[in-house]
DOVOMAR-980241 format. One record per residue: residue in three letters; x negated, y, z of N, C-alpha, C, CB in turn. Coordinates in steps of 0.2 Angstrom, whole numbers, padded with zeros to 4 digits, always signed. Last residue first. Glycine has a CB too. Example, Ala and Ser with C-alpha at 12.3 -4.5 7.8 and 13.67 -1.06 7.14 Angstrom:
SER-0064-0011+0035-0068-0005+0036-0064+0000+0039-0070-0003+0029ALA-0066-0028+0039-0062-0022+0039-0066-0016+0039-0057-0022+0045
***
This chain:
LEU+0269-0205+0148+0275-0208+0146+0276-0215+0149+0275-0207+0138ALA+0256-0204+0153+0261-0201+0157+0268-0203+0155+0261-0193+0156GLU+0249-0210+0143+0249-0213+0150+0254-0210+0154+0242-0212+0153ALA+0250-0200+0133+0253-0207+0132+0254-0211+0139+0249-0211+0127GLY+0243-0189+0138+0251-0189+0137+0254-0196+0136+0252-0185+0131SER+0230-0194+0139+0234-0192+0145+0241-0192+0144+0231-0186+0148ILE+0228-0196+0125+0228-0202+0130+0232-0200+0136+0221-0204+0131VAL+0229-0182+0121+0233-0187+0118+0234-0193+0123+0231-0190+0111GLU+0218-0177+0128+0225-0174+0129+0230-0179+0127+0226-0168+0126ILE+0207-0184+0123+0209-0184+0130+0216-0182+0132+0204-0180+0135LEU+0208-0179+0110+0209-0186+0112+0211-0187+0119+0202-0190+0110GLU+0205-0166+0112+0211-0168+0109+0213-0175+0111+0211-0166+0102THR+0191-0167+0117+0197-0164+0121+0204-0166+0119+0196-0156+0121THR+0185-0172+0106+0185-0176+0112+0191-0173+0117+0179-0176+0116ILE+0186-0162+0097+0189-0168+0095+0190-0172+0102+0185-0172+0090ALA+0179-0152+0103+0186-0151+0102+0189-0157+0101+0186-0146+0096ASN+0166-0158+0104+0169-0156+0110+0177-0155+0109+0166-0150+0113GLN+0163-0158+0090+0164-0165+0094+0168-0164+0100+0157-0168+0095ARG+0163-0145+0088+0168-0149+0084+0169-0155+0088+0166-0150+0077ALA+0152-0141+0095+0158-0138+0097+0164-0142+0094+0158-0131+0094ARG+0142-0149+0088+0143-0150+0095+0150-0147+0097+0138-0147+0100ASN+0142-0143+0076+0144-0150+0076+0146-0152+0084+0138-0155+0074TYR+0138-0130+0079+0145-0131+0076+0147-0139+0077+0145-0130+0068ALA+0125-0132+0083+0130-0129+0088+0137-0131+0085+0129-0122+0089LEU+0120-0137+0071+0120-0141+0077+0125-0139+0082+0113-0141+0080THR+0121-0125+0064+0125-0132+0062+0125-0137+0067+0121-0135+0056LEU+0113-0116+0070+0120-0115+0070+0124-0122+0068+0122-0110+0065ARG+0101-0123+0068+0103-0122+0075+0111-0121+0075+0100-0116+0078ASP+0100-0122+0054+0100-0128+0057+0103-0128+0064+0093-0131+0058ILE+0101-0108+0052+0106-0112+0049+0106-0119+0053+0105-0113+0042VAL+0088-0105+0058+0095-0102+0061+0100-0106+0058+0096-0095+0059GLU+0080-0111+0049+0080-0113+0056+0086-0111+0059+0073-0110+0059GLY+0083-0103+0037+0084-0111+0037+0084-0113+0044+0078-0114+0033ALA+0078-0091+0041+0085-0092+0040+0087-0099+0040+0087-0089+0033ASN+0065-0093+0041+0068-0092+0048+0076-0093+0047+0067-0085+0050ARG+0062-0095+0028+0061-0101+0032+0065-0100+0039+0053-0102+0034THR+0065-0083+0023+0069-0088+0021+0068-0094+0025+0066-0090+0013ALA+0056-0075+0030+0063-0074+0031+0067-0080+0029+0065-0067+0028ALA+0044-0080+0024+0045-0081+0031+0052-0080+0033+0041-0076+0035ASP+0046-0075+0011+0045-0082+0012+0047-0084+0020+0038-0085+0010MET+0047-0062+0013+0053-0065+0011+0052-0073+0012+0054-0063+0003ALA+0033-0059+0016+0039-0058+0021+0045-0061+0019+0040-0050+0021THR+0026-0064+0005+0025-0067+0011+0031-0066+0016+0019-0064+0014MET+0032-0055-0005+0033-0062-0006+0032-0065+0001+0028-0064-0011ARG+0027-0042+0001+0035-0044+0000+0036-0051-0001+0038-0040-0005ALA+0014-0044+0000+0017-0043+0006+0024-0044+0006+0015-0036+0009GLY+0012-0045-0014+0010-0050-0010+0013-0050-0003+0002-0050-0009TYR+0018-0032-0018+0021-0038-0020+0019-0044-0016+0020-0040-0028GLU+0008-0024-0012+0015-0023-0010+0019-0030-0012+0018-0017-0014SER-0004-0027-0018-0003-0028-0011+0004-0028-0009-0007-0023-0007ALA-0001-0023-0031-0002-0030-0030-0001-0032-0023-0009-0032-0033ALA+0000-0009-0028+0006-0012-0031+0005-0020-0030+0006-0011-0038SER-0013-0006-0023-0007-0005-0019-0001-0009-0021-0006+0002-0018GLU-0021-0008-0035-0022-0012-0029-0016-0012-0024-0028-0009-0025TYR-0015+0002-0043-0014-0006-0045-0015-0010-0039-0019-0008-0051LEU-0020+0013-0036-0013+0012-0037-0011+0005-0039-0010+0017-0043MET-0033+0011-0038-0030+0011-0031-0023+0010-0031-0032+0017-0027ARG-0035+0012-0052-0036+0006-0048-0033+0006-0041-0044+0005-0048ARG-0032+0026-0053-0027+0021-0056-0029+0014-0053-0029+0021-0064LEU-0043+0031-0046-0036+0032-0043-0031+0027-0046-0033+0040-0045GLN-0053+0027-0054-0053+0025-0047-0046+0026-0044-0058+0029-0043VAL-0050+0034-0066-0050+0027-0066-0050+0024-0059-0057+0025-0070ARG-0051+0048-0062-0045+0045-0064-0044+0038-0064-0044+0048-0071LEU-0065+0048-0058-0060+0049-0053-0053+0046-0055-0059+0056-0051HIS-0071+0046-0071-0072+0041-0065-0066+0042-0060-0079+0043-0062ALA-0067+0057-0078-0065+0050-0080-0065+0045-0075-0069+0048-0086ASN-0073+0067-0071-0066+0067-0071-0063+0060-0073-0064+0072-0076LEU-0086+0063-0072-0084+0063-0066-0076+0063-0066-0086+0069-0062LEU-0088+0064-0086-0089+0057-0083-0086+0057-0076-0096+0056-0082ALA-0086+0077-0090-0082+0072-0093-0082+0066-0089-0085+0071-0100GLU-0095+0084-0081-0088+0086-0081-0083+0080-0084-0087+0092-0086PHE-0107+0078-0085-0104+0077-0078-0097+0079-0078-0108+0081-0073VAL-0108+0084-0097-0108+0077-0097-0105+0075-0090-0115+0074-0097ALA-0108+0098-0095-0103+0095-0099-0103+0087-0098-0105+0097-0106GLU-0120+0099-0086-0113+0100-0084-0108+0097-0088-0113+0108-0083THR-0130+0095-0095-0129+0091-0089-0122+0092-0087-0134+0093-0084GLY-0126+0094-0113-0129+0097-0107-0127+0093-0101-0126+0104-0107PRO-0122+0086-0123-0124+0092-0125-0127+0096-0119-0118+0096-0128GLU-0135+0077-0117-0133+0081-0123-0125+0080-0123-0136+0077-0129TYR-0148+0075-0106-0141+0076-0106-0140+0080-0113-0138+0079-0100LEU-0160+0063-0102-0159+0069-0106-0152+0069-0107-0164+0070-0112TYR-0164+0056-0086-0160+0056-0092-0161+0063-0095-0153+0053-0092ASP-0175+0046-0076-0171+0052-0077-0168+0052-0084-0175+0058-0075THR-0181+0035-0064-0179+0036-0071-0174+0042-0071-0175+0030-0074GLU-0184+0035-0050-0189+0033-0055-0187+0035-0062-0190+0025-0054ALA-0179+0050-0041-0177+0043-0044-0183+0042-0049-0170+0043-0047THR-0180+0063-0037-0185+0058-0035-0184+0051-0037-0186+0058-0027GLY-0170+0072-0039-0175+0072-0044-0181+0067-0042-0178+0078-0045ALA-0168+0078-0022-0165+0077-0028-0171+0076-0033-0161+0083-0030PRO-0174+0067-0008-0174+0074-0012-0171+0072-0019-0181+0077-0012GLN-0163+0056+0001-0169+0058-0003-0168+0064-0007-0171+0052-0007ALA-0150+0055+0005-0155+0055+0010-0162+0057+0007-0155+0048+0014ALA-0142+0054-0005-0141+0060-0002-0147+0061+0003-0135+0061+0002ALA-0142+0041-0010-0146+0046-0013-0147+0052-0010-0144+0047-0020ALA-0133+0035-0001-0140+0032-0001-0145+0037-0005-0140+0026-0005ASP-0121+0042-0004-0124+0042+0002-0131+0040+0003-0120+0038+0007ASN-0118+0051-0018-0121+0045-0016-0124+0045-0010-0125+0043-0022VAL-0103+0060-0019-0110+0061-0016-0112+0053-0015-0111+0065-0010PHE-0091+0069-0024-0094+0063-0026-0101+0063-0024-0093+0061-0033PRO-0081+0076-0010-0086+0077-0016-0089+0070-0018-0091+0082-0015LEU-0069+0065-0016-0073+0071-0017-0075+0073-0011-0068+0076-0021LEU-0065+0052-0012-0065+0053-0019-0069+0059-0020-0058+0055-0021ARG-0067+0039+0000-0068+0046-0001-0069+0047-0009-0074+0049+0002GLU-0055+0028+0007-0060+0029+0002-0061+0037+0000-0059+0025-0005PHE-0049+0016+0018-0050+0024+0017-0056+0025+0012-0052+0027+0024THR-0038+0003+0017-0044+0006+0015-0044+0013+0014-0047+0003+0008VAL-0031-0011+0023-0030-0004+0023-0037-0001+0022-0027-0001+0030GLU-0029-0026+0014-0034-0022+0019-0033-0015+0018-0041-0024+0018GLN-0020-0041+0014-0021-0034+0011-0025-0030+0017-0014-0031+0009GLN-0016-0057+0011-0020-0053+0015-0021-0046+0011-0027-0056+0016VAL-0008-0066+0004-0007-0065+0011-0011-0061+0015-0007-0072+0014ALA-0013-0065-0009-0006-0064-0008-0004-0063-0001-0003-0070-0011SER-0028-0055-0006-0025-0061-0008-0017-0060-0007-0027-0068-0005LYS-0033-0042-0007-0037-0047-0006-0034-0054-0008-0039-0048+0002PHE-0030-0025-0012-0028-0032-0013-0033-0037-0012-0024-0033-0019GLU-0030-0012+0000-0034-0016-0005-0031-0023-0006-0041-0015-0004ASN-0019+0001+0002-0020-0006+0004-0024-0010-0002-0013-0010+0005TYR-0026+0017+0005-0022+0013+0001-0023+0005+0004-0023+0013-0006VAL-0030+0034+0005-0029+0028+0009-0024+0024+0006-0027+0030+0017CYS-0043+0045+0000-0037+0041-0002-0036+0035+0003-0037+0039-0009TRP-0049+0062+0002-0049+0055+0003-0042+0052+0001-0049+0054+0011VAL-0059+0076-0001-0053+0072-0003-0053+0065-0002-0051+0074-0011GLU-0065+0090+0008-0065+0083+0006-0059+0081+0003-0068+0079+0011ASP-0061+0104+0009-0069+0102+0009-0070+0095+0007-0072+0103+0016VAL-0050+0115+0001-0051+0108+0005-0059+0107+0004-0047+0102+0003SER-0051+0127-0005-0046+0126+0000-0047+0120+0004-0039+0126-0003GLY-0060+0128-0016-0062+0129-0009-0057+0128-0004-0066+0135-0008ASP-0056+0126-0029-0055+0133-0026-0057+0134-0019-0048+0135-0027LEU-0059+0113-0030-0063+0118-0034-0062+0125-0031-0062+0117-0041PHE-0049+0106-0022-0057+0106-0020-0061+0111-0024-0059+0099-0023GLN-0037+0109-0028-0038+0111-0021-0046+0111-0019-0035+0106-0016GLU-0039+0104-0041-0037+0111-0040-0039+0113-0032-0030+0112-0041LEU-0042+0091-0038-0047+0095-0041-0045+0102-0040-0048+0094-0048ALA-0029+0087-0033-0035+0086-0029-0040+0091-0032-0037+0079-0029GLY-0020+0089-0044-0019+0092-0038-0025+0092-0033-0013+0089-0034GLU-0026+0080-0054-0026+0087-0055-0025+0091-0049-0020+0089-0060LEU-0025+0068-0048-0032+0070-0049-0031+0078-0050-0035+0067-0054LEU-0011+0066-0048-0014+0066-0042-0021+0069-0042-0015+0059-0039SER-0009+0066-0062-0006+0071-0058-0009+0072-0051+0002+0069-0057GLY-0017+0055-0066-0018+0061-0068-0015+0067-0064-0016+0062-0075ALA-0009+0045-0059-0016+0046-0057-0019+0053-0060-0021+0040-0060LEU+0003+0046-0066+0003+0047-0059-0005+0049-0057+0006+0042-0055GLN-0002+0041-0079+0001+0048-0078+0001+0050-0071+0008+0048-0081MET-0006+0028-0075-0011+0033-0078-0008+0040-0077-0012+0031-0085PHE+0007+0023-0070+0001+0024-0066-0004+0028-0068-0002+0017-0064SER+0017+0019-0078+0016+0026-0077+0011+0028-0072+0022+0030-0075LYS+0019+0006-0076+0017+0008-0083+0016+0016-0083+0023+0007-0088GLU+0023+0004-0063+0016+0002-0065+0014+0005-0072+0015-0005-0065ALA+0034+0018-0059+0033+0011-0061+0025+0010-0063+0037+0009-0066HIS+0038+0029-0046+0033+0028-0052+0032+0021-0053+0026+0031-0050GLY+0046+0035-0035+0049+0032-0041+0044+0031-0047+0054+0037-0043THR+0037+0050-0029+0041+0044-0029+0043+0041-0035+0047+0045-0024HIS+0027+0060-0021+0028+0057-0027+0031+0051-0026+0021+0056-0031ALA+0024+0076-0013+0027+0069-0013+0028+0067-0020+0033+0069-0009ASN+0014+0087-0003+0016+0085-0010+0019+0078-0009+0011+0085-0015ASP+0013+0090+0011+0012+0095+0006+0015+0093-0001+0005+0097+0005ILE+0020+0085+0026+0018+0083+0019+0018+0089+0014+0023+0077+0017PRO+0018+0084+0044+0020+0088+0038+0017+0085+0031+0018+0095+0038GLN+0024+0072+0054+0018+0074+0051+0020+0077+0044+0013+0067+0049GLY+0033+0066+0063+0032+0073+0063+0026+0075+0060+0031+0074+0071ARG+0037+0053+0060+0031+0054+0065+0029+0061+0066+0025+0050+0063ARG+0045+0055+0050+0048+0052+0056+0043+0053+0062+0050+0045+0056LYS+0036+0058+0040+0041+0063+0042+0044+0061+0049+0047+0064+0037LEU+0031+0045+0038+0026+0051+0040+0031+0057+0043+0022+0054+0034LEU+0041+0038+0034+0038+0036+0040+0034+0042+0043+0034+0030+0039GLU+0045+0044+0022+0050+0043+0027+0046+0042+0034+0055+0038+0026ILE+0033+0042+0014+0036+0049+0016+0040+0049+0022+0039+0052+0009GLY+0033+0028+0014+0027+0032+0017+0030+0039+0019+0021+0032+0013LYS+0044+0026+0006+0044+0023+0013+0038+0027+0017+0042+0016+0012ARG+0041+0032-0007+0047+0034-0003+0046+0032+0005+0053+0032-0005GLY+0025+0036-0013+0030+0031-0011+0035+0034-0006+0026+0026-0008VAL+0012+0046-0008+0015+0042-0014+0019+0037-0011+0009+0040-0019ALA+0008+0062-0002+0011+0055-0001+0014+0052-0007+0017+0055+0005THR-0004+0072+0003+0000+0070-0003+0002+0063-0003-0005+0071-0010ILE-0008+0082+0017-0006+0075+0014-0002+0076+0008-0002+0072+0020ARG-0021+0090+0024-0015+0091+0019-0014+0084+0015-0017+0097+0014VAL-0027+0094+0039-0026+0089+0034-0020+0090+0030-0025+0082+0038GLU-0039+0103+0047-0033+0104+0044-0032+0098+0039-0031+0110+0041ARG-0047+0096+0062-0048+0099+0055-0041+0099+0052-0053+0095+0051GLY-0046+0091+0074-0048+0098+0074-0049+0101+0067-0055+0098+0077ALA-0051+0074+0068-0048+0079+0074-0051+0086+0073-0050+0076+0081PHE-0053+0064+0059-0052+0071+0057-0049+0076+0062-0048+0071+0051ARG-0054+0053+0068-0059+0055+0063-0059+0062+0061-0058+0050+0057HIS-0041+0056+0076-0048+0055+0079-0054+0057+0074-0049+0047+0080ASN-0030+0059+0070-0030+0061+0077-0037+0060+0080-0026+0057+0081ILE-0031+0054+0057-0030+0061+0058-0031+0063+0065-0023+0063+0056ASN-0033+0041+0060-0039+0044+0057-0038+0052+0058-0040+0043+0050LYS-0020+0038+0064-0026+0036+0069-0032+0040+0066-0027+0029+0069LEU-0012+0041+0053-0012+0045+0059-0017+0044+0064-0005+0043+0063THR-0017+0030+0045-0018+0037+0043-0017+0042+0049-0012+0039+0038ARG-0013+0019+0052-0020+0020+0051-0022+0027+0049-0023+0015+0045ASN+0001+0020+0051-0003+0020+0058-0010+0021+0057-0002+0013+0061VAL+0003+0020+0037+0004+0026+0041+0001+0026+0048+0012+0026+0042ILE-0002+0007+0034-0005+0012+0031-0003+0019+0035-0002+0013+0024ASN+0007-0001+0042+0000-0001+0043-0004+0005+0040-0003-0008+0040ALA+0019+0002+0037+0018+0004+0043+0011+0004+0045+0022-0001+0048ASN+0019-0004+0024+0019+0003+0024+0017+0006+0031+0026+0006+0023PHE+0017-0018+0028+0013-0015+0022+0013-0007+0023+0016-0017+0016GLY+0023-0027+0036+0020-0021+0039+0016-0017+0034+0016-0023+0045GLY+0036-0032+0025+0032-0033+0032+0029-0027+0034+0027-0038+0031CYS+0044-0027+0015+0037-0030+0014+0033-0030+0020+0034-0026+0008LEU+0056-0020+0015+0056-0027+0015+0049-0030+0013+0062-0030+0011GLY+0056-0006+0004+0054-0009+0010+0054-0017+0009+0059-0007+0015ARG+0050+0004-0010+0054+0000-0007+0052-0004-0001+0056-0006-0012ASP+0039+0012-0013+0046+0015-0014+0051+0011-0010+0048+0017-0021SER+0024+0012-0003+0029+0009-0008+0035+0013-0008+0030+0002-0007THR+0009+0022-0003+0013+0017+0000+0018+0015-0005+0017+0020+0006VAL-0005+0031-0001-0002+0027-0006+0002+0022-0002-0007+0024-0011VAL-0010+0047+0002-0008+0041+0006-0003+0037+0001-0004+0043+0012ILE-0023+0058+0001-0018+0055-0003-0016+0048+0000-0021+0053-0010LEU-0028+0072+0009-0027+0065+0010-0022+0062+0006-0026+0063+0018ALA-0040+0084+0011-0034+0082+0007-0034+0075+0007-0035+0085-0001ILE-0045+0094+0025-0045+0087+0021-0039+0086+0017-0046+0082+0027ALA-0055+0109+0027-0048+0105+0027-0049+0099+0023-0043+0109+0024GLY-0072+0109+0035-0066+0112+0031-0060+0107+0031-0068+0113+0024GLU-0082+0102+0040-0078+0106+0044-0072+0109+0041-0083+0112+0047GLY-0091+0097+0031-0089+0093+0037-0085+0097+0042-0095+0090+0040LYS-0096+0100+0019-0098+0104+0025-0096+0101+0031-0095+0111+0025ALA-0102+0089+0007-0096+0091+0011-0099+0095+0017-0092+0086+0013PRO-0112+0093-0007-0111+0090-0001-0105+0093+0003-0117+0089+0003ARG-0107+0093-0025-0109+0097-0019-0108+0093-0012-0106+0104-0019LEU-0102+0088-0035-0107+0084-0032-0110+0088-0026-0113+0084-0037LEU-0093+0096-0041-0090+0090-0038-0096+0086-0034-0087+0085-0043PRO-0100+0106-0048-0097+0107-0042-0094+0101-0038-0091+0112-0043HIS-0116+0100-0054-0109+0100-0055-0106+0102-0048-0106+0094-0058ALA-0129+0102-0050-0128+0100-0057-0120+0101-0059-0130+0093-0058ASP-0134+0104-0037-0129+0109-0040-0128+0108-0048-0133+0116-0039ARG-0142+0093-0034-0136+0094-0031-0131+0099-0034-0137+0096-0023GLU-0148+0085-0049-0148+0090-0044-0142+0091-0041-0151+0097-0047ALA-0147+0067-0052-0146+0074-0053-0147+0079-0048-0138+0075-0056ARG-0148+0054-0048-0154+0057-0052-0153+0065-0054-0155+0053-0058SER-0137+0051-0043-0143+0050-0038-0149+0053-0042-0144+0043-0037ALA-0128+0052-0053-0128+0057-0048-0134+0057-0043-0122+0056-0043LEU-0131+0041-0061-0132+0048-0063-0132+0053-0058-0127+0049-0068GLY-0127+0031-0052-0134+0031-0054-0135+0038-0057-0135+0026-0059ASP-0113+0034-0051-0117+0034-0045-0125+0034-0047-0116+0027-0041VAL-0109+0032-0064-0109+0039-0061-0113+0039-0055-0101+0041-0059LEU-0111+0018-0064-0114+0022-0069-0114+0029-0066-0110+0022-0075ASP-0103+0013-0054-0110+0012-0053-0114+0016-0058-0112+0004-0055ARG-0090+0017-0058-0093+0019-0052-0101+0018-0051-0090+0016-0046MET-0089+0009-0070-0089+0016-0070-0092+0019-0064-0082+0018-0071HIS-0089-0004-0064-0095-0002-0068-0095+0006-0069-0095-0005-0075TYR-0077-0003-0057-0083-0004-0053-0089-0002-0057-0084-0011-0051ALA-0068-0001-0068-0068+0004-0062-0075+0003-0058-0062+0003-0057TYR-0070-0013-0075-0071-0007-0078-0072-0001-0073-0066-0005-0083PRO-0067-0023-0065-0073-0023-0068-0075-0016-0071-0074-0028-0073ARG-0053-0019-0061-0058-0019-0057-0065-0019-0060-0058-0025-0052ALA-0043-0022-0071-0045-0015-0070-0051-0015-0066-0039-0012-0067GLN-0041-0036-0072-0044-0033-0078-0046-0026-0076-0038-0032-0083VAL-0036-0038-0059-0042-0041-0061-0045-0038-0067-0040-0049-0062ILE-0025-0030-0060-0030-0028-0055-0036-0031-0057-0028-0028-0048ALA-0017-0038-0069-0019-0031-0070-0025-0028-0066-0013-0026-0069ALA-0015-0050-0062-0019-0050-0068-0021-0043-0070-0014-0053-0074GLN-0008-0045-0051-0014-0048-0050-0018-0048-0056-0014-0054-0047ALA+0004-0041-0058+0000-0036-0055-0007-0038-0053+0003-0033-0048ARG+0009-0054-0062+0007-0048-0067+0002-0043-0064+0013-0045-0070ARG+0010-0060-0050+0006-0063-0055+0004-0058-0060+0009-0069-0058LEU+0020-0052-0043+0013-0052-0041+0008-0055-0046+0013-0056-0034LYS+0031-0054-0050+0028-0048-0051+0021-0048-0049+0032-0042-0048SER+0034-0067-0045+0033-0066-0053+0029-0059-0054+0040-0066-0056ALA+0035-0065-0032+0030-0069-0034+0028-0068-0042+0031-0076-0033ALA+0046-0057-0032+0040-0054-0029+0034-0058-0032+0040-0053-0022VAL+0056-0066-0036+0054-0060-0040+0048-0057-0038+0060-0055-0039MET+0055-0075-0025+0053-0077-0032+0052-0071-0037+0059-0081-0035LYS+0059-0067-0015+0053-0070-0015+0050-0072-0022+0053-0076-0010MET+0072-0064-0019+0067-0059-0018+0060-0061-0018+0069-0054-0012ALA+0078-0077-0018+0078-0074-0024+0072-0068-0024+0084-0071-0026ARG+0077-0079-0004+0073-0083-0008+0073-0080-0015+0077-0090-0009THR+0085-0068+0001+0078-0068+0002+0074-0073-0002+0077-0070+0010ILE+0097-0073-0004+0094-0066-0006+0087-0066-0005+0098-0060-0002LYS+0099-0085+0002+0099-0085-0005+0096-0078-0008+0106-0085-0008GLN+0100-0080+0015+0094-0085+0013+0094-0085+0006+0095-0092+0016THR+0112-0074+0016+0106-0070+0017+0100-0074+0014+0105-0068+0024SER+0120-0085+0014+0120-0079+0009+0114-0075+0009+0126-0075+0010LYS+0117-0091+0026+0116-0095+0019+0116-0089+0014+0121-0100+0018VAL+0123-0082+0035+0115-0083+0035+0113-0087+0028+0113-0088+0041SER+0136-0083+0032+0133-0077+0031+0125-0078+0031+0134-0072+0037SER+0139-0097+0035+0140-0094+0028+0136-0088+0027+0147-0093+0027ILE+0136-0096+0049+0132-0101+0044+0133-0098+0037+0135-0108+0045ARG+0147-0088+0053+0139-0086+0054+0135-0090+0049+0137-0086+0061ARG+0158-0095+0050+0157-0089+0047+0150-0087+0047+0162-0084+0050LYS+0156-0106+0059+0156-0107+0052+0155-0101+0048+0162-0111+0050ILE+0157-0099+0071+0151-0102+0070+0150-0103+0062+0150-0109+0074ASP+0171-0095+0070+0165-0090+0071+0158-0093+0069+0165-0087+0078ARG+0177-0107+0070+0178-0102+0064+0172-0097+0064+0184-0099+0064LEU+0174-0112+0083+0172-0115+0077+0172-0111+0071+0176-0122+0076ASN+0181-0103+0091+0174-0103+0091+0171-0107+0085+0172-0107+0098ALA+0194-0106+0087+0191-0099+0086+0184-0099+0086+0194-0094+0090MET+0196-0118+0093+0195-0117+0085+0192-0111+0083+0201-0119+0082
***
């Protein structure tokens, strides 16, 4: 009977876990709907802003603004790594960290990399891998993404303009669907149109007159563009996190159901064996009398 009690206790434990994973799946699905609506609204503005600044940059002189200067390709790299504060979302955070370390060891090999980590799980994983972190940001809700984007941009601009870093990159999970997230490396600074960089400055078909001045216009537009792109990346990461958590909790719920079925079958077999043993003992005792 001790074996039966153990199996029954395990079934009860797995059922409790299944209730938790099912509840977490429902919560993640609810948050995913809101995050997906937010990213659908944010993407058009961010993409149009990028096209606008891209067009202006392609028509401007390379020295029109410090943020337009080409990268030397040999200085330090500022890397913004966007992860989550909470776990239980499958390989969401591990994929980001693995891709980050792979790029540090290969793509940016031989160059100093200064990491700004967003999200407690990413910070823990990077430290566990022995990767130093310059700045850390945790505990930010979606309603404070604009403030967080401003803080990240301020730190990136300070390092880039004083020449301590040559490039600023961001790595995040781009939201594709509830079951698909793609790890994306995106360069924020310097803002250089790769297609336009191959042609001489000022060779575009159309040019503009700037009022009050070229530098003032680029100062406002580039800062606004970078802030909008960072906010979009944070929303992309949030939607990806909820999608990954919903998928992981759905799989955990189904796995718990399979474990419950196996334990229930084992319980019934053990109970049947116990009953059969008792019957044999009773019959054997009656025959002996």
